C-alpha positions in Angstrom: 105.5 126.5 89.8 105.5 125.7 93.5 108.8 124.1 94.7 108.2 120.8 96.1 109.2 120.0 99.7 110.6 116.5 98.9 113.0 115.5 96.1 112.0 112.9 93.6 114.0 110.3 95.4 112.4 111.0 98.8 108.9 110.6 97.2 109.9 107.3 95.6 111.2 106.1 99.0 108.0 107.1 100.6 105.9 105.3 98.1 108.1 102.2 98.2 107.8 102.2 102.0 104.0 102.1 101.8 104.0 99.4 99.1 106.2 97.1 101.3 103.3 96.8 103.7 103.6 99.8 106.2 100.1 101.4 106.7 99.5 104.6 104.8 98.7 106.5 108.0 102.0 105.5 109.6 103.9 106.5 106.5 102.2 109.9 106.6 102.8 110.4 110.1 106.5 109.5 110.0 107.2 111.9 107.2 105.0 114.8 108.1 102.5 114.7 105.3 98.6 114.4 105.1 97.0 111.4 103.7 95.4 113.7 101.0 98.9 114.8 99.9 100.1 111.1 99.8 97.3 110.0 97.5 97.8 113.2 95.2 
């Protein structure tokens, strides 16, 4: 199994940040992930 770059807590924080109204593209840029990775 591939090791994740982010911990579960970091993933939850990123998702909550997007839910709070920040645009998905901005969240992805800030954390260095692609939009495809975000939606996966």
